[in-house]
C-alpha positions in Angstrom: 133.5 243.7 -38.4 131.3 240.4 -38.2 128.9 240.0 -35.0 129.8 237.4 -32.6 127.1 234.9 -32.5 125.4 234.1 -29.5 124.9 230.6 -27.9 121.4 230.1 -26.5 119.8 228.3 -23.7 117.9 226.0 -25.7 115.3 224.7 -22.7 113.7 222.3 -25.1 116.2 220.1 -25.3 117.0 217.1 -22.9 120.8 217.2 -21.1 121.5 220.5 -23.7 121.7 217.3 -26.4 119.6 216.5 -29.7 115.7 217.5 -30.8 115.7 221.4 -29.4 111.8 220.6 -28.9 111.8 217.6 -26.6 110.8 219.4 -23.3 107.9 221.5 -24.8 104.5 220.6 -24.3 103.1 217.5 -25.6 99.9 216.0 -24.5 100.2 216.7 -20.4 101.5 219.5 -18.0 104.9 219.1 -16.4 106.8 220.9 -14.2 111.0 222.8 -14.4 113.4 220.6 -12.3 116.6 222.5 -11.8 119.2 220.7 -10.4 119.8 221.2 -6.9 121.4 224.5 -6.0 123.4 224.9 -2.2 122.8 228.2 -0.5 125.2 230.8 0.5 125.6 230.9 4.6 128.9 233.0 4.7 128.0 236.5 3.9 126.0 236.3 7.7 129.5 235.8 9.2 131.6 238.6 8.4 132.0 242.4 8.7 130.0 243.8 6.1 130.0 247.5 4.4 128.7 248.7 1.5 130.0 251.7 -0.3 128.5 253.3 -3.4 132.0 254.8 -5.0 135.9 253.6 -4.6 137.6 250.9 -5.1 138.6 249.9 -1.3 136.9 250.5 1.8 139.0 251.4 4.9 138.7 249.7 8.6 140.3 251.3 11.2 142.4 249.5 13.8 142.8 250.6 17.2 145.1 249.2 20.1 145.3 248.5 22.9 145.6 251.1 26.5 145.5 249.1 29.0 148.0 250.2 31.7 146.2 251.1 35.1 149.1 251.9 38.0 148.1 253.9 41.7 148.6 257.2 41.7 150.7 258.8 44.8 149.0 261.7 46.3 150.9 265.4 45.0 152.2 263.3 42.0 151.5 265.1 38.1 149.7 262.8 36.5 151.1 262.6 33.0 149.6 260.3 30.0 151.2 257.6 29.0 152.3 256.8 25.8 149.0 257.0 22.9 147.7 253.5 21.4 148.6 252.4 18.5 146.1 252.4 15.6 146.5 250.9 11.8 144.1 250.3 9.0 142.6 246.9 7.4 141.9 247.6 3.5 139.8 245.7 1.1 139.3 246.2 -2.3 136.6 245.3 -4.7 137.4 242.2 -6.8 136.7 242.5 -10.5 132.8 242.6 -11.4 131.3 238.5 -11.5 128.6 238.2 -13.9 126.9 235.1 -14.9 124.7 235.7 -18.3 122.6 233.8 -20.4 120.9 233.7 -23.3 117.1 233.0 -23.8 116.0 232.8 -27.3 112.4 234.3 -28.1 111.4 230.9 -30.0 112.2 228.5 -27.4 110.2 231.2 -24.8 107.1 230.9 -26.9 107.2 227.1 -26.8 107.6 226.7 -23.2 104.9 226.2 -20.9 106.8 227.4 -17.6 108.3 230.9 -16.9 112.1 229.5 -17.8 113.7 233.2 -17.4 113.1 232.8 -13.9 114.3 229.5 -13.1 117.7 230.9 -15.0 117.6 233.9 -13.2 117.3 232.1 -9.8 119.6 229.6 -10.7 122.2 232.5 -11.9 121.6 234.1 -8.3 123.0 231.0 -6.9 126.2 230.6 -8.8 127.1 233.9 -7.5 126.4 233.4 -4.1 128.2 230.2 -4.6 131.0 231.9 -5.4 131.0 234.6 -2.2 130.9 231.8 -0.4 134.2 230.2 -0.8 135.9 233.8 -1.2 135.1 234.3 2.2 136.3 230.8 3.3 139.1 231.2 1.7 139.6 234.2 3.9 138.1 233.1 6.9 140.8 230.4 6.5 143.8 232.7 5.7 142.4 234.1 9.2 142.9 231.3 11.2 146.4 230.7 9.7 147.4 234.4 10.5 149.2 233.2 14.1 152.0 235.8 14.0 153.1 239.2 12.9 155.2 237.1 10.2 152.6 235.4 8.6 149.9 238.3 8.7 152.6 239.5 6.2 151.9 237.2 3.8 148.2 236.3 4.3 146.6 239.9 5.3 146.3 241.6 1.7 147.9 245.3 1.9 149.2 244.6 5.3 150.9 247.2 7.7 152.5 246.0 10.7 151.0 246.6 13.6 152.1 246.4 17.0 149.1 245.7 18.8 148.0 242.8 16.9 146.1 239.8 18.8 147.0 236.4 17.4 145.8 233.1 18.6 147.0 229.3 18.0 144.6 226.8 15.9 143.9 223.3 17.2 145.7 220.2 16.2 144.4 216.9 15.9 146.8 213.9 16.0 145.5 211.9 13.0 143.3 212.7 10.3 140.8 209.9 11.5 140.2 211.7 15.0 139.0 214.9 12.8 135.6 213.4 12.1 135.2 211.6 15.1 132.4 213.0 17.2 133.7 213.3 20.5 136.8 215.0 19.2 135.3 217.1 17.5 132.9 218.3 20.0 136.6 219.0 21.8 137.9 220.4 20.0 135.2 223.1 19.5 135.7 223.8 23.2 139.0 223.7 22.6 139.3 226.6 19.9 136.4 228.6 22.1 138.8 228.6 25.0 141.4 229.9 22.7 139.2 232.8 21.2 137.7 233.3 24.9 141.0 234.0 26.1 141.7 236.6 23.1 138.6 238.6 24.2 136.2 237.7 21.1 132.4 238.5 21.5 130.9 234.7 22.0 127.7 235.7 21.1 129.3 236.0 17.6 130.4 232.8 17.3 130.3 230.2 14.6 131.3 226.9 13.7 131.9 226.4 10.1 132.3 222.8 9.2 132.1 220.5 5.8 128.7 218.7 4.9 130.2 215.4 4.5 132.2 215.8 8.0 129.3 216.7 9.6 127.7 213.2 8.4 130.7 211.5 9.1 130.4 212.3 13.3 126.9 210.1 13.4 128.7 207.6 12.0 129.7 205.7 15.1 130.1 201.9 13.9 132.1 203.7 10.9 134.3 205.6 13.5 134.8 202.9 15.9 133.0 204.7 18.5 130.4 204.1 21.2 127.1 205.1 21.1 128.1 206.5 24.2 130.3 208.8 22.2 127.3 210.5 20.8 126.0 212.3 23.7 126.5 215.4 22.4 123.6 215.2 19.9 121.0 213.5 22.4 119.0 215.8 24.4 118.1 213.5 27.4 121.7 213.4 28.6 122.4 217.6 28.1 123.1 217.6 24.3 121.4 219.8 21.8 120.9 217.9 18.9 119.5 214.7 17.7 120.5 211.2 16.6 117.7 210.0 15.0 117.1 213.8 12.8 121.0 214.0 12.3 120.9 217.3 13.7 124.0 219.1 15.7 122.5 222.8 16.3 124.9 223.9 18.6 128.3 222.5 20.0 129.7 224.3 23.3 126.6 227.1 22.7 128.0 227.7 19.4 125.8 227.2 16.4 127.0 224.8 13.8 126.8 225.4 10.4 127.6 222.6 7.1 128.5 224.0 3.9 130.2 221.7 0.7 132.0 224.9 -0.6 135.0 224.4 2.4 135.0 221.1 0.8 134.2 217.2 0.5 136.0 214.4 1.6 135.7 212.5 5.0 138.0 210.7 7.0 140.5 209.8 4.3 141.3 213.8 3.9 140.1 215.8 1.3 138.6 214.8 -2.5 138.3 218.6 -3.3 138.9 221.9 -1.2 139.0 225.4 -1.9 142.1 225.5 -3.6 144.1 223.6 -6.2 147.1 222.2 -4.4 150.5 221.6 -5.4 154.5 221.2 -4.5 155.2 218.7 -2.2 156.7 218.8 1.5 157.4 222.5 2.8 156.7 224.0 -0.1 153.1 223.2 -0.9 150.8 225.8 -2.5 147.0 226.5 -3.0 146.0 228.3 -6.0 142.8 229.1 -6.6 141.2 227.6 -9.6 141.4 229.9 -12.4 137.3 229.8 -12.8 137.3 231.6 -9.4 140.1 233.7 -9.8 139.7 237.5 -10.6 141.6 239.3 -13.2 145.0 240.1 -13.4 147.2 243.0 -13.9 145.3 244.1 -16.9 142.7 244.8 -14.8 142.3 244.2 -11.0 145.5 242.6 -10.2 143.8 240.6 -7.6 144.2 237.1 -9.7 146.4 236.1 -6.5 144.7 237.6 -3.5 142.8 234.5 -2.4 146.1 232.1 -3.1 147.8 230.5 -0.1 151.2 230.8 -0.5 153.7 228.3 -0.6 155.3 227.3 2.2 154.8 224.5 5.0 152.6 227.5 7.6 150.5 228.2 4.1 149.7 225.9 1.5 150.8 223.0 3.4 148.5 223.8 6.4 145.8 225.1 4.1 144.6 221.7 3.4 144.6 220.1 7.4 142.0 223.4 8.3 138.9 220.4 8.7 136.4 223.5 10.6 136.7 226.9 11.8 135.2 228.2 14.9 135.2 232.6 14.0 133.5 235.7 14.9 132.4 237.5 12.0 135.1 240.4 12.6 137.4 237.6 11.3 136.9 238.5 7.6 135.7 241.8 6.4 133.5 242.3 3.3 132.6 245.6 1.0 130.2 245.3 -1.6 129.9 248.3 -4.5 127.1 246.6 -6.4 125.3 244.1 -4.5 123.6 241.1 -6.5 121.6 241.8 -9.1 120.0 240.8 -12.0 119.2 242.7 -15.1 117.2 241.4 -18.6 117.2 242.9 -21.9 115.4 242.0 -25.1 118.0 242.2 -28.3 115.6 242.7 -31.4 118.5 241.8 -33.5 118.7 238.6 -31.6 115.3 237.9 -31.2 116.4 236.5 -27.5 116.8 237.8 -23.6 119.7 238.3 -22.5 120.1 237.8 -18.9 123.3 238.9 -16.8 123.4 238.9 -13.0 126.2 240.3 -11.0 127.8 241.6 -7.7 131.2 243.7 -6.9 132.7 243.2 -4.1 136.1 242.2 -2.5 137.1 240.6 1.4 139.9 240.7 3.1 141.2 239.2 6.6 140.3 241.6 9.5 140.8 240.0 12.7 143.2 237.4 12.5 142.6 236.5 16.2 139.0 236.1 15.7 139.0 232.8 14.0 140.6 229.2 14.9 141.0 226.4 12.9 140.4 222.7 13.5 143.7 221.1 11.6 144.7 217.7 11.1 147.5 215.6 9.2 146.9 215.2 5.5 146.6 212.0 4.6 
């Protein structure tokens, strides 16, 4: 059997092309310039559990038992029917890896520690994948507004009579979703919805796309007056700064921004978490093949992060502009947390670096996520 050849990272090349020694030390010292990497933020906003064995973890869902009544003296006290319970399962996805092979000759010639750079890059790649999967589940949680939608959007769902659901906030136009005053009112309305559903307010977070976040500061582009930017102005009770383009909180809810939820401003999404297909009421959202877990021969979880076809799923999924959520909206189970392994291979005269993790995500309490939505352009 013939050996498989490895393709190495030739760190001496300029833009991965031409002379393999072009970047190595000449007459002056230099530094490695790595591409800018976006960071993972969503793991802090999910209910996380670590397991050492097994393929899934069970979260027990306890039902309501809140009926109170006045007692008539002398009457026997008979307990009412017991509360209803169920479980929610979170199954581990396939092992996700980033692998790199660094030739020994390149490392010897380099005047910088190239392995630490590639290890860091690989770790960021895994964090990026985790971020997108948590966001996909958070959006599915927000779209789960009834028992019927729960059956289609929650993995391994068991119908539960005591499940709570919340509605989403809808803007009349796409342009309104990036205007500061409308965005603030949307967050306030979402907070009202969540508080009415009994969500713990101290764990709420507002997650919005980076492009939308910065678009809110553009009063001229948005046809807003500067007075509309008072939520950014500390001098009139706001919590941010127009000068510093900073908005830490709205209605006491921390605002975090991430490009992973999608790119695009007032004209709608240029890219988002799914590849959309179909038209009208049959829109569906498929996770890009590079992001999807493996199929039937492995974990059989290739479609767990997809949005099913239908106006209330795929069609609504691409309308989501931001999320206001509690960490109980999404559950994460880690079997193997992020780690990096290296192995020097004498027969190939280089070092193999493998970064990996094994974890899974599922909707936990759909009522704990509210989406700000707008019509698709």
